[in-house]
PASEBA-1860 file (N, C-alpha, C; in nm, 3 decimals):
! residues 265
1> MKRLLVVL> 4.203/0.592/2.078/4.090/0.549/2.159/4.003/0.668/2.197 ~ 4.067/0.780/2.233/3.993/0.899/2.269/3.911/0.949/2.152 ~ 3.971/0.943/2.028/3.899/0.987/1.909/3.777/0.898/1.884 ~ 3.791/0.768/1.906/3.680/0.674/1.885/3.565/0.705/1.980 ~ 3.600/0.737/2.108/3.496/0.768/2.205/3.421/0.894/2.167 ~ 3.492/0.992/2.111/3.428/1.116/2.068/3.331/1.089/1.954 ~ 3.377/1.006/1.858/3.291/0.972/1.744/3.165/0.901/1.790 ~ 3.182/0.805/1.883/3.067/0.732/1.935/2.971/0.824/2.008
9> ALASSVVT> 3.025/0.918/2.083/2.941/1.012/2.156/2.860/1.100/2.061 ~ 2.927/1.145/1.955/2.857/1.227/1.855/2.748/1.148/1.786 ~ 2.779/1.024/1.751/2.680/0.938/1.685/2.561/0.916/1.775 ~ 2.588/0.897/1.905/2.480/0.875/2.000/2.391/0.997/2.011 ~ 2.451/1.116/2.009/2.372/1.238/2.020/2.287/1.259/1.896 ~ 2.337/1.221/1.778/2.261/1.234/1.655/2.140/1.142/1.659 ~ 2.160/1.018/1.703/2.050/0.923/1.710/1.943/0.972/1.807 ~ 1.989/1.024/1.922/1.895/1.072/2.023/1.812/1.187/1.971
17> AAPDRAPS> 1.873/1.271/1.887/1.804/1.390/1.839/1.713/1.362/1.721 ~ 1.725/1.245/1.659/1.646/1.215/1.539/1.498/1.211/1.572 ~ 1.413/1.269/1.484/1.270/1.274/1.512/1.197/1.145/1.480 ~ 1.260/1.054/1.406/1.191/0.932/1.364/1.155/0.844/1.483 ~ 1.042/0.773/1.466/1.001/0.678/1.568/1.095/0.559/1.569 ~ 1.113/0.499/1.687/1.200/0.382/1.698/1.141/0.266/1.621 ~ 1.227/0.177/1.566/1.175/0.064/1.488/1.076/-0.023/1.564 ~ 1.087/-0.026/1.697/0.999/-0.110/1.777/0.862/-0.047/1.801
25> DPVYLEDM> 0.847/0.082/1.771/0.720/0.149/1.795/0.614/0.095/1.699 ~ 0.492/0.074/1.747/0.387/0.025/1.657/0.346/0.134/1.558 ~ 0.308/0.094/1.437/0.258/0.190/1.339/0.114/0.159/1.300 ~ 0.065/0.040/1.334/-0.070/0.000/1.295/-0.171/0.036/1.404 ~ -0.272/0.114/1.369/-0.373/0.155/1.466/-0.438/0.036/1.535 ~ -0.463/-0.070/1.459/-0.535/-0.184/1.516/-0.452/-0.260/1.619 ~ -0.322/-0.232/1.626/-0.236/-0.295/1.727/-0.218/-0.206/1.850 ~ -0.282/-0.089/1.849/-0.261/0.009/1.955/-0.388/0.029/2.037
33> TWTEVRDA> -0.371/0.075/2.159/-0.486/0.117/2.239/-0.518/0.263/2.205 ~ -0.636/0.309/2.251/-0.672/0.446/2.217/-0.580/0.547/2.284 ~ -0.530/0.513/2.404/-0.439/0.606/2.471/-0.304/0.611/2.401 ~ -0.262/0.500/2.346/-0.136/0.499/2.269/-0.149/0.582/2.143 ~ -0.265/0.574/2.077/-0.288/0.657/1.958/-0.290/0.804/1.997 ~ -0.362/0.836/2.104/-0.367/0.975/2.152/-0.228/1.028/2.180 ~ -0.146/0.949/2.248/-0.013/0.995/2.284/0.077/1.007/2.162 ~ 0.060/0.917/2.065/0.140/0.925/1.942/0.107/1.052/1.865
41> IGAGCTTV> -0.022/1.084/1.855/-0.063/1.208/1.787/-0.006/1.329/1.861 ~ -0.015/1.326/1.994/0.039/1.436/2.073/0.189/1.452/2.058 ~ 0.257/1.341/2.028/0.403/1.346/2.011/0.444/1.383/1.868 ~ 0.345/1.405/1.780/0.379/1.451/1.645/0.347/1.355/1.532 ~ 0.289/1.240/1.565/0.248/1.145/1.459/0.111/1.187/1.408 ~ 0.110/1.291/1.327/-0.017/1.349/1.281/-0.051/1.311/1.138 ~ 0.027/1.219/1.080/-0.004/1.166/0.947/-0.055/1.024/0.963 ~ -0.161/0.990/0.892/-0.215/0.854/0.896/-0.238/0.806/0.753
49> IVPVGGTE> -0.197/0.685/0.726/-0.214/0.624/0.594/-0.337/0.534/0.596 ~ -0.424/0.554/0.498/-0.540/0.465/0.481/-0.508/0.374/0.361 ~ -0.472/0.248/0.388/-0.435/0.157/0.279/-0.560/0.088/0.222 ~ -0.573/0.092/0.091/-0.690/0.033/0.026/-0.644/-0.088/-0.056 ~ -0.708/-0.201/-0.031/-0.671/-0.324/-0.101/-0.779/-0.370/-0.195 ~ -0.842/-0.483/-0.163/-0.945/-0.541/-0.248/-0.940/-0.692/-0.235 ~ -1.056/-0.754/-0.250/-1.065/-0.899/-0.239/-1.106/-0.953/-0.375 ~ -1.010/-1.007/-0.448/-1.035/-1.046/-0.587/-0.951/-1.166/-0.626
57> QSGPHMAL> -0.993/-1.232/-0.731/-0.917/-1.345/-0.785/-0.783/-1.298/-0.839 ~ -0.682/-1.382/-0.823/-0.550/-1.356/-0.881/-0.494/-1.485/-0.940 ~ -0.579/-1.553/-1.015/-0.536/-1.677/-1.077/-0.541/-1.793/-0.980 ~ -0.512/-1.914/-1.030/-0.516/-2.032/-0.943/-0.399/-2.044/-0.848 ~ -0.299/-1.956/-0.862/-0.176/-1.969/-0.783/-0.162/-1.864/-0.673 ~ -0.257/-1.769/-0.663/-0.239/-1.662/-0.564/-0.371/-1.634/-0.492 ~ -0.361/-1.614/-0.361/-0.479/-1.601/-0.276/-0.557/-1.472/-0.303 ~ -0.685/-1.476/-0.269/-0.776/-1.363/-0.292/-0.736/-1.237/-0.215
65> GKHNVRVH> -0.664/-1.253/-0.106/-0.628/-1.138/-0.023/-0.499/-1.070/-0.062 ~ -0.450/-1.097/-0.180/-0.323/-1.040/-0.227/-0.312/-0.890/-0.202 ~ -0.409/-0.814/-0.251/-0.403/-0.668/-0.239/-0.406/-0.625/-0.092 ~ -0.485/-0.692/-0.010/-0.499/-0.652/0.130/-0.370/-0.674/0.208 ~ -0.311/-0.790/0.191/-0.186/-0.821/0.261/-0.073/-0.731/0.213 ~ -0.068/-0.713/0.082/0.042/-0.633/0.026/0.037/-0.488/0.072 ~ -0.081/-0.426/0.063/-0.089/-0.286/0.100/-0.072/-0.267/0.251 ~ -0.113/-0.367/0.330/-0.093/-0.360/0.475/0.056/-0.357/0.509
73> VLAGRIAA> 0.131/-0.448/0.451/0.275/-0.457/0.479/0.349/-0.334/0.427 ~ 0.320/-0.297/0.303/0.393/-0.185/0.243/0.358/-0.052/0.311 ~ 0.233/-0.035/0.351/0.196/0.086/0.424/0.272/0.095/0.555 ~ 0.291/-0.018/0.621/0.368/-0.019/0.745/0.512/0.022/0.723 ~ 0.570/-0.025/0.613/0.709/0.012/0.583/0.720/0.159/0.545 ~ 0.620/0.208/0.474/0.619/0.350/0.438/0.608/0.436/0.564 ~ 0.518/0.398/0.653/0.500/0.474/0.777/0.626/0.473/0.862 ~ 0.692/0.359/0.869/0.815/0.349/0.948/0.922/0.442/0.892
81> QLGNALVA> 0.931/0.452/0.761/1.031/0.541/0.700/0.994/0.687/0.719 ~ 0.866/0.718/0.713/0.823/0.857/0.736/0.857/0.901/0.877 ~ 0.836/0.812/0.973/0.872/0.840/1.111/0.768/0.915/1.191 ~ 0.668/0.975/1.124/0.565/1.049/1.197/0.426/1.006/1.152 ~ 0.414/0.880/1.110/0.287/0.833/1.053/0.242/0.702/1.118 ~ 0.110/0.684/1.119/0.049/0.559/1.161/-0.031/0.504/1.043 ~ -0.080/0.381/1.056/-0.150/0.314/0.947/-0.286/0.268/0.996 ~ -0.391/0.308/0.925/-0.527/0.265/0.956/-0.549/0.123/0.904
89> PVVAYVPE> -0.655/0.056/0.948/-0.686/-0.077/0.895/-0.711/-0.073/0.744 ~ -0.680/-0.183/0.679/-0.695/-0.194/0.534/-0.843/-0.192/0.495 ~ -0.875/-0.118/0.389/-1.007/-0.124/0.329/-1.007/-0.241/0.231 ~ -1.076/-0.349/0.267/-1.070/-0.472/0.189/-1.187/-0.489/0.093 ~ -1.292/-0.407/0.110/-1.411/-0.416/0.025/-1.410/-0.298/-0.071 ~ -1.399/-0.327/-0.200/-1.384/-0.223/-0.302/-1.468/-0.261/-0.424 ~ -1.492/-0.164/-0.515/-1.563/-0.198/-0.638/-1.480/-0.294/-0.725 ~ -1.542/-0.403/-0.765/-1.473/-0.503/-0.847/-1.555/-0.540/-0.972
97> GRIEVPTG> -1.660/-0.465/-1.001/-1.743/-0.496/-1.116/-1.885/-0.529/-1.076 ~ -1.970/-0.549/-1.176/-2.110/-0.582/-1.152/-2.123/-0.720/-1.088 ~ -2.221/-0.732/-0.999/-2.248/-0.861/-0.934/-2.350/-0.939/-1.015 ~ -2.461/-0.874/-1.047/-2.559/-0.937/-1.134/-2.512/-0.920/-1.278 ~ -2.514/-1.026/-1.354/-2.448/-1.030/-1.485/-2.304/-0.987/-1.462 ~ -2.228/-1.069/-1.393/-2.096/-1.030/-1.342/-1.998/-0.988/-1.451 ~ -1.916/-0.889/-1.414/-1.809/-0.841/-1.502/-1.677/-0.847/-1.428 ~ -1.567/-0.837/-1.503/-1.434/-0.832/-1.443/-1.405/-0.951/-1.354
105> HMRFPGTI> -1.347/-0.921/-1.239/-1.308/-1.028/-1.146/-1.428/-1.095/-1.080 ~ -1.546/-1.032/-1.090/-1.665/-1.093/-1.031/-1.705/-1.222/-1.101 ~ -1.644/-1.251/-1.212/-1.673/-1.377/-1.282/-1.609/-1.496/-1.211 ~ -1.527/-1.469/-1.108/-1.455/-1.575/-1.037/-1.502/-1.583/-0.892 ~ -1.526/-1.703/-0.840/-1.572/-1.718/-0.702/-1.472/-1.659/-0.602 ~ -1.526/-1.593/-0.501/-1.443/-1.538/-0.395/-1.423/-1.388/-0.405 ~ -1.432/-1.333/-0.526/-1.420/-1.188/-0.542/-1.540/-1.120/-0.477 ~ -1.515/-1.008/-0.409/-1.621/-0.932/-0.341/-1.622/-0.790/-0.397
113> SIPDEAFR> -1.741/-0.744/-0.435/-1.754/-0.610/-0.492/-1.858/-0.530/-0.416 ~ -1.835/-0.399/-0.404/-1.935/-0.309/-0.347/-1.960/-0.195/-0.445 ~ -2.074/-0.127/-0.436/-2.102/-0.015/-0.526/-2.004/0.101/-0.506 ~ -1.986/0.178/-0.612/-1.895/0.292/-0.606/-1.932/0.388/-0.493 ~ -2.064/0.415/-0.480/-2.106/0.513/-0.379/-2.080/0.462/-0.237 ~ -2.093/0.332/-0.216/-2.062/0.275/-0.084/-1.913/0.285/-0.055 ~ -1.832/0.264/-0.156/-1.687/0.273/-0.141/-1.645/0.414/-0.103 ~ -1.698/0.511/-0.175/-1.661/0.649/-0.146/-1.710/0.691/-0.008
121> ALLEGAAR> -1.830/0.646/0.029/-1.883/0.680/0.162/-1.797/0.618/0.272 ~ -1.749/0.497/0.249/-1.662/0.431/0.346/-1.533/0.511/0.366 ~ -1.473/0.552/0.255/-1.348/0.629/0.264/-1.370/0.762/0.334 ~ -1.481/0.828/0.300/-1.510/0.957/0.364/-1.530/0.939/0.515 ~ -1.605/0.837/0.552/-1.627/0.813/0.695/-1.498/0.785/0.769 ~ -1.410/0.708/0.707/-1.280/0.679/0.770/-1.199/0.807/0.786 ~ -1.195/0.889/0.680/-1.118/1.013/0.685/-1.172/1.108/0.790 ~ -1.304/1.120/0.797/-1.363/1.209/0.897/-1.332/1.160/1.039
129> SLRHAGFR> -1.336/1.030/1.058/-1.304/0.974/1.190/-1.161/1.004/1.229 ~ -1.070/0.989/1.134/-0.929/1.011/1.162/-0.899/1.158/1.188 ~ -0.967/1.245/1.115/-0.952/1.389/1.141/-1.001/1.422/1.281 ~ -1.116/1.364/1.319/-1.171/1.388/1.453/-1.072/1.344/1.561 ~ -0.994/1.239/1.534/-0.898/1.189/1.632/-0.779/1.282/1.650 ~ -0.757/1.370/1.551/-0.646/1.463/1.562/-0.542/1.454/1.452 ~ -0.560/1.363/1.359/-0.465/1.354/1.246/-0.486/1.474/1.154 ~ -0.375/1.528/1.105/-0.382/1.644/1.017/-0.367/1.608/0.870
137> DIVLIGDH> -0.290/1.503/0.842/-0.266/1.462/0.704/-0.313/1.318/0.687 ~ -0.418/1.300/0.610/-0.476/1.168/0.587/-0.438/1.126/0.445 ~ -0.366/1.017/0.435/-0.305/0.974/0.309/-0.378/0.851/0.256 ~ -0.426/0.858/0.131/-0.493/0.746/0.068/-0.399/0.680/-0.033 ~ -0.375/0.550/-0.016/-0.298/0.474/-0.114/-0.378/0.350/-0.152 ~ -0.370/0.311/-0.278/-0.447/0.197/-0.326/-0.362/0.100/-0.404 ~ -0.381/-0.030/-0.375/-0.301/-0.136/-0.437/-0.362/-0.188/-0.567 ~ -0.482/-0.143/-0.598/-0.558/-0.191/-0.715/-0.579/-0.074/-0.810
145> GGYQSQLQ> -0.572/-0.101/-0.939/-0.584/0.008/-1.036/-0.724/0.058/-1.059 ~ -0.825/-0.025/-1.033/-0.961/0.008/-1.073/-1.026/0.124/-1.001 ~ -0.979/0.159/-0.881/-1.047/0.263/-0.804/-0.958/0.385/-0.780 ~ -0.848/0.398/-0.850/-0.758/0.510/-0.826/-0.828/0.645/-0.843 ~ -0.912/0.657/-0.945/-0.981/0.784/-0.969/-1.078/0.816/-0.855 ~ -1.132/0.714/-0.792/-1.224/0.737/-0.681/-1.150/0.784/-0.556 ~ -1.031/0.731/-0.533/-0.949/0.781/-0.423/-0.919/0.930/-0.445 ~ -0.885/0.962/-0.567/-0.855/1.102/-0.601/-0.977/1.191/-0.579
153> AVAAKLDR> -1.095/1.143/-0.619/-1.217/1.222/-0.605/-1.252/1.245/-0.458 ~ -1.237/1.144/-0.375/-1.266/1.159/-0.231/-1.171/1.260/-0.168 ~ -1.042/1.249/-0.202/-0.944/1.343/-0.147/-0.977/1.487/-0.188 ~ -1.013/1.506/-0.314/-1.045/1.640/-0.363/-1.170/1.696/-0.295 ~ -1.271/1.613/-0.279/-1.396/1.658/-0.215/-1.372/1.702/-0.071 ~ -1.299/1.620/0.006/-1.276/1.655/0.147/-1.182/1.774/0.161 ~ -1.088/1.785/0.071/-0.999/1.902/0.077/-1.077/2.032/0.054 ~ -1.172/2.027/-0.038/-1.255/2.146/-0.060/-1.338/2.177/0.065
161> EWAGTTAR> -1.393/2.073/0.124/-1.476/2.091/0.242/-1.395/2.142/0.361 ~ -1.271/2.097/0.372/-1.188/2.132/0.487/-1.096/2.251/0.461 ~ -1.118/2.320/0.353/-1.035/2.438/0.323/-1.045/2.537/0.439 ~ -0.930/2.590/0.477/-0.928/2.683/0.590/-0.901/2.617/0.722 ~ -0.896/2.483/0.724/-0.861/2.410/0.845/-0.719/2.355/0.830 ~ -0.670/2.291/0.933/-0.535/2.235/0.927/-0.533/2.094/0.870 ~ -0.650/2.036/0.845/-0.657/1.897/0.799/-0.656/1.890/0.646 ~ -0.590/1.788/0.594/-0.583/1.766/0.450/-0.593/1.616/0.421
169> VHFIAEYY> -0.644/1.585/0.302/-0.645/1.447/0.253/-0.560/1.444/0.128 ~ -0.470/1.347/0.120/-0.376/1.337/0.009/-0.393/1.204/-0.062 ~ -0.425/1.208/-0.190/-0.425/1.087/-0.271/-0.285/1.072/-0.330 ~ -0.219/0.961/-0.297/-0.081/0.939/-0.343/-0.082/0.840/-0.460 ~ -0.090/0.897/-0.579/-0.094/0.814/-0.700/0.036/0.739/-0.722 ~ 0.146/0.791/-0.667/0.277/0.730/-0.689/0.285/0.588/-0.635 ~ 0.206/0.557/-0.535/0.209/0.421/-0.480/0.176/0.320/-0.588 ~ 0.064/0.341/-0.657/0.024/0.245/-0.761/0.110/0.259/-0.886
177> RSSDTPYA> 0.143/0.382/-0.923/0.226/0.404/-1.042/0.359/0.333/-1.032 ~ 0.415/0.329/-0.912/0.547/0.267/-0.895/0.543/0.117/-0.924 ~ 0.427/0.056/-0.901/0.415/-0.088/-0.928/0.388/-0.116/-1.074 ~ 0.372/-0.010/-1.154/0.340/-0.026/-1.295/0.465/-0.005/-1.381 ~ 0.479/0.110/-1.443/0.587/0.133/-1.540/0.727/0.121/-1.481 ~ 0.759/0.187/-1.369/0.896/0.174/-1.315/0.933/0.030/-1.281 ~ 0.839/-0.043/-1.223/0.867/-0.181/-1.186/0.881/-0.269/-1.310 ~ 0.793/-0.248/-1.408/0.803/-0.324/-1.533/0.937/-0.300/-1.601
185> QALREHGL> 0.983/-0.176/-1.597/1.112/-0.145/-1.657/1.224/-0.218/-1.585 ~ 1.219/-0.223/-1.453/1.321/-0.295/-1.376/1.319/-0.444/-1.409 ~ 1.201/-0.500/-1.428/1.192/-0.642/-1.462/1.245/-0.669/-1.603 ~ 1.219/-0.578/-1.694/1.274/-0.594/-1.830/1.426/-0.591/-1.828 ~ 1.481/-0.507/-1.742/1.627/-0.501/-1.729/1.684/-0.631/-1.672 ~ 1.599/-0.711/-1.609/1.641/-0.841/-1.556/1.601/-0.956/-1.650 ~ 1.565/-0.921/-1.772/1.545/-1.022/-1.875/1.404/-1.070/-1.898 ~ 1.305/-1.014/-1.828/1.168/-1.058/-1.847/1.103/-0.984/-1.963
193> SAAQIGTH> 1.016/-1.052/-2.033/0.944/-0.992/-2.144/0.814/-0.930/-2.093 ~ 0.753/-0.845/-2.177/0.625/-0.785/-2.140/0.519/-0.892/-2.121 ~ 0.524/-0.997/-2.204/0.426/-1.105/-2.192/0.439/-1.179/-2.059 ~ 0.561/-1.194/-2.009/0.582/-1.258/-1.880/0.540/-1.166/-1.765 ~ 0.577/-1.040/-1.775/0.546/-0.942/-1.669/0.396/-0.934/-1.648 ~ 0.321/-0.918/-1.757/0.177/-0.920/-1.752/0.116/-0.800/-1.683 ~ -0.017/-0.803/-1.671/-0.091/-0.695/-1.607/-0.171/-0.740/-1.485 ~ -0.185/-0.873/-1.468/-0.259/-0.922/-1.351/-0.218/-1.067/-1.323
201> AGAADTSL> -0.160/-1.088/-1.206/-0.118/-1.221/-1.161/-0.009/-1.282/-1.246 ~ 0.062/-1.198/-1.323/0.177/-1.244/-1.399/0.303/-1.240/-1.314 ~ 0.418/-1.231/-1.379/0.545/-1.235/-1.307/0.562/-1.116/-1.214 ~ 0.517/-0.997/-1.256/0.533/-0.879/-1.172/0.449/-0.891/-1.044 ~ 0.322/-0.916/-1.063/0.227/-0.927/-0.952/0.268/-1.038/-0.854 ~ 0.301/-1.152/-0.910/0.335/-1.268/-0.826/0.467/-1.248/-0.753 ~ 0.564/-1.187/-0.819/0.693/-1.162/-0.755/0.677/-1.067/-0.635 ~ 0.593/-0.965/-0.652/0.567/-0.875/-0.540/0.511/-0.951/-0.420
209> MLAVDPRL> 0.420/-1.044/-0.448/0.360/-1.120/-0.339/0.462/-1.212/-0.273 ~ 0.550/-1.271/-0.353/0.655/-1.357/-0.297/0.748/-1.278/-0.206 ~ 0.773/-1.153/-0.241/0.861/-1.069/-0.159/0.793/-1.023/-0.031 ~ 0.662/-1.001/-0.037/0.588/-0.948/0.078/0.541/-1.060/0.171 ~ 0.478/-1.163/0.115/0.428/-1.275/0.195/0.409/-1.397/0.105 ~ 0.510/-1.483/0.097/0.503/-1.598/0.005/0.396/-1.699/0.041 ~ 0.339/-1.690/0.161/0.235/-1.786/0.199/0.111/-1.775/0.110 ~ 0.094/-1.661/0.046/-0.024/-1.641/-0.037/-0.007/-1.695/-0.179
217> VRADRLAA> 0.112/-1.746/-0.209/0.139/-1.801/-0.342/0.146/-1.953/-0.334 ~ 0.073/-2.021/-0.419/0.071/-2.167/-0.422/0.184/-2.218/-0.510 ~ 0.290/-2.266/-0.447/0.409/-2.307/-0.521/0.379/-2.419/-0.619 ~ 0.288/-2.509/-0.583/0.260/-2.623/-0.670/0.187/-2.581/-0.797 ~ 0.120/-2.467/-0.795/0.049/-2.418/-0.913/0.129/-2.313/-0.989 ~ 0.234/-2.263/-0.926/0.313/-2.156/-0.988/0.386/-2.205/-1.112 ~ 0.420/-2.332/-1.116/0.497/-2.385/-1.227/0.413/-2.415/-1.350 ~ 0.281/-2.412/-1.335/0.193/-2.446/-1.446/0.179/-2.328/-1.541
225> APVAGDGV> 0.179/-2.359/-1.671/0.162/-2.254/-1.772/0.021/-2.195/-1.761 ~ 0.008/-2.063/-1.783/-0.125/-2.002/-1.778/-0.219/-2.064/-1.882 ~ -0.344/-2.073/-1.843/-0.447/-2.128/-1.930/-0.552/-2.020/-1.955 ~ -0.600/-2.010/-2.076/-0.701/-1.910/-2.108/-0.820/-1.921/-2.015 ~ -0.860/-1.808/-1.959/-0.976/-1.807/-1.871/-0.947/-1.837/-1.726 ~ -0.819/-1.851/-1.688/-0.788/-1.884/-1.548/-0.765/-1.760/-1.462 ~ -0.788/-1.641/-1.518/-0.776/-1.518/-1.441/-0.638/-1.457/-1.440 ~ -0.546/-1.510/-1.521/-0.409/-1.461/-1.525/-0.385/-1.387/-1.655
233> AGDPRPSS> -0.324/-1.268/-1.646/-0.281/-1.193/-1.764/-0.131/-1.174/-1.750 ~ -0.053/-1.266/-1.805/0.092/-1.268/-1.790/0.136/-1.411/-1.767 ~ 0.260/-1.425/-1.724/0.314/-1.559/-1.697/0.387/-1.557/-1.563 ~ 0.331/-1.619/-1.460/0.392/-1.613/-1.328/0.514/-1.703/-1.309 ~ 0.544/-1.790/-1.407/0.649/-1.889/-1.386/0.787/-1.830/-1.357 ~ 0.826/-1.714/-1.415/0.959/-1.659/-1.381/0.964/-1.585/-1.247 ~ 0.854/-1.583/-1.173/0.846/-1.502/-1.051/0.946/-1.548/-0.945 ~ 0.991/-1.450/-0.866/1.080/-1.480/-0.753/1.071/-1.367/-0.652
241> AALGQLGV> 1.106/-1.398/-0.528/1.106/-1.296/-0.423/1.208/-1.188/-0.453 ~ 1.320/-1.226/-0.514/1.424/-1.128/-0.547/1.372/-1.026/-0.647 ~ 1.299/-1.073/-0.749/1.240/-0.981/-0.846/1.134/-0.895/-0.779 ~ 1.059/-0.953/-0.689/0.957/-0.878/-0.618/1.015/-0.768/-0.531 ~ 1.132/-0.793/-0.475/1.194/-0.693/-0.388/1.227/-0.566/-0.465 ~ 1.255/-0.580/-0.595/1.277/-0.461/-0.679/1.154/-0.371/-0.675 ~ 1.037/-0.433/-0.688/0.913/-0.356/-0.684/0.884/-0.300/-0.546 ~ 0.907/-0.378/-0.443/0.885/-0.332/-0.307/0.967/-0.206/-0.280
249> DLIVTRSV> 1.094/-0.210/-0.317/1.182/-0.095/-0.293/1.135/0.029/-0.369 ~ 1.092/0.008/-0.493/1.042/0.120/-0.573/0.917/0.181/-0.510 ~ 0.822/0.096/-0.473/0.696/0.143/-0.417/0.718/0.220/-0.287 ~ 0.797/0.163/-0.198/0.818/0.227/-0.067/0.895/0.358/-0.082 ~ 1.004/0.355/-0.155/1.089/0.475/-0.170/1.013/0.588/-0.236 ~ 0.945/0.557/-0.347/0.873/0.662/-0.421/0.751/0.712/-0.343 ~ 0.685/0.624/-0.271/0.568/0.666/-0.194/0.609/0.757/-0.078 ~ 0.716/0.723/-0.010/0.765/0.807/0.099/0.797/0.948/0.047
257> AAIRRAVG> 0.866/0.954/-0.066/0.901/1.084/-0.123/0.776/1.162/-0.163 ~ 0.678/1.094/-0.222/0.555/1.161/-0.264/0.475/1.212/-0.145 ~ 0.469/1.135/-0.039/0.396/1.178/0.082/0.465/1.298/0.144 ~ 0.595/1.294/0.150/0.667/1.409/0.208/0.644/1.536/0.125 ~ 0.640/1.521/-0.006/0.610/1.638/-0.090/0.468/1.688/-0.066 ~ 0.375/1.595/-0.053/0.234/1.632/-0.037/0.208/1.704/0.095 ~ 0.265/1.654/0.203/0.236/1.714/0.333/0.326/1.833/0.363 ~ 0.432/1.848/0.284/0.519/1.964/0.299/0.611/1.958/0.418
265> R> 0.643/1.834/0.462/0.737/1.822/0.574/0.791/1.680/0.580
END
């Protein structure tokens, strides 16, 4: 009994000394007051994640806000694991193709697109605001493949401008990469073909959404075979939350590791 009490005491001291924020602590800026943000920064939460989503079609079975909801949830989980990070509001307006003589996802009702220059200006303004608040490491992650190079360009531009200061902007390519090849490989190991996995709104994309927030997936349409021109590249019928969890774990684990490498702590 005495040995058990010693072990419990040691465990308690380890937990007390851990630098990570408690699971109940908020990580989303929009859920906090300004004084709570100020105090969190003062206590060492000097990393902030800027999650970038997009409002686009994802076939007849998945809601337009897929990228926004997914990156919001996953950014929160990444921040919680980092222990010293907060999450800015999701950037939901992104380049999605030409509006006049529409291209890409703009051919489908509900998709919203903005010009590249407006997108970059929005990101820069957000980063400058967060730096002004006291954040030292501003992390850009994107759930959509089309603007990854622009996230990288914004991070590089601000890093050059802020050279010699304590502030940095980090583009974390690993977030999106993890949802691509590593996740596809995991799905193949579970018996899915490349044609089923797909590249947009197929089994990979849909499974991730089922794991993050199944309310955005229309179960009655999920069973229907893809039809040419319906906005789906792949086959969502084998999708499941269990398969999606494979991707969630990969994205969160790899992103946390990449952010820690980038910020150097």
